[in-house]
C-alpha positions in Angstrom: 0.0 0.0 0.0 1.4 3.4 -1.0 1.4 6.4 1.3 -1.1 9.1 0.2 1.2 12.1 0.8 -1.6 14.5 -0.1 -3.8 13.1 2.7 -0.8 13.0 5.1 -0.1 16.7 4.3 -3.7 17.6 4.8 -3.8 15.9 8.2 -0.6 17.6 9.3 -2.0 20.9 8.3 -5.3 20.2 10.1 -3.5 19.3 13.3 -1.2 22.3 13.0 -4.1 24.7 12.6 -5.9 23.0 15.5 -2.8 23.4 17.6 -2.8 27.1 16.7 0.6 26.9 15.1 2.0 28.6 12.0 4.1 26.6 9.5 7.1 28.5 10.9 6.2 27.4 14.4 5.8 23.8 13.4 9.1 24.0 11.4 10.9 25.3 14.5 9.5 22.7 16.8 10.2 19.9 14.4 13.6 21.0 13.0 12.2 21.3 9.5 12.2 24.4 7.4 8.8 26.2 7.1 9.1 25.8 3.3 9.5 22.0 3.6 6.4 22.0 6.0 4.5 23.9 3.3 5.5 21.4 0.7 4.6 18.5 2.9 1.2 19.9 3.7 0.6 20.4 -0.1 1.7 16.8 -0.8 4.6 18.0 -2.9 7.3 16.7 -0.5 7.7 13.5 1.4 8.8 13.8 5.0 11.6 11.5 6.2 10.7 9.1 8.9 12.7 11.3 11.4 10.9 14.4 10.2 7.5 12.7 10.5 8.3 11.7 14.1 9.4 15.3 14.9 6.3 16.7 13.3 4.0 14.3 15.2 5.8 15.1 18.5 5.5 18.8 17.8 1.8 18.5 17.1 1.4 16.1 20.1 -0.3 13.4 18.0 0.7 9.9 17.1 2.2 8.9 13.8 -0.8 6.6 13.5 -3.1 9.7 13.5 -1.0 11.1 10.6 -0.7 7.9 8.6 -4.1 6.3 9.4 -5.1 5.7 5.7 -1.8 4.1 4.9 -1.8 1.5 7.8 -3.5 -1.9 7.6 -3.6 -2.1 11.4 -4.0 1.1 13.4 -5.5 1.8 16.8 -6.1 5.4 15.7 -9.6 6.8 15.4 -8.3 9.6 13.2 -10.3 8.5 10.1 -13.6 8.1 12.0 -16.5 10.4 11.4 -16.5 11.5 15.0 -12.9 12.5 14.8 -13.5 14.5 11.6 -16.4 16.3 13.3 -14.2 17.2 16.3 -11.4 18.6 14.0 -13.9 21.3 12.9 -14.8 22.4 16.4 -13.5 25.3 18.5 -12.4 24.3 22.0 -15.7 25.0 23.6 -17.6 22.9 21.1 -15.1 20.1 21.5 -15.5 20.1 25.3 -19.3 20.1 25.0 -19.4 17.3 22.5 -16.8 15.2 24.4 -18.9 15.4 27.6 -22.0 14.5 25.6 -20.3 11.4 24.0 -19.1 10.3 27.5 -22.6 10.5 28.9 -24.1 8.7 25.9 -21.5 6.0 26.2 -22.3 5.6 29.9 -26.0 5.3 29.0 -25.3 2.6 26.4 -23.1 0.7 28.8 -25.9 0.8 31.4 -28.3 -0.6 28.8 -25.9 -3.4 28.0 -25.1 -2.2 24.5 
């Protein structure tokens, strides 16, 4: 299975924006030039394994979350509909939805589902 570098770049960009980081910030935290970060996010450049790990650490996400569509076996929920909905939320919306999901899960557990 080939790596979809465009999807990888998009996920890196989404996580970067969610972390309120500029490309320059991400480059500084991950020891990668901001131009290379830009090219990675556009799918024009392939990050090295070392760069990918630095980027994941800078964004405080797992490499599974960044590579989810390229892995046959992943514990990540990054490609789930719920995760995609949360990516589009501001912090207040994310907190409210997280609490609601936890409560709904407890209800389902109580019903034996």
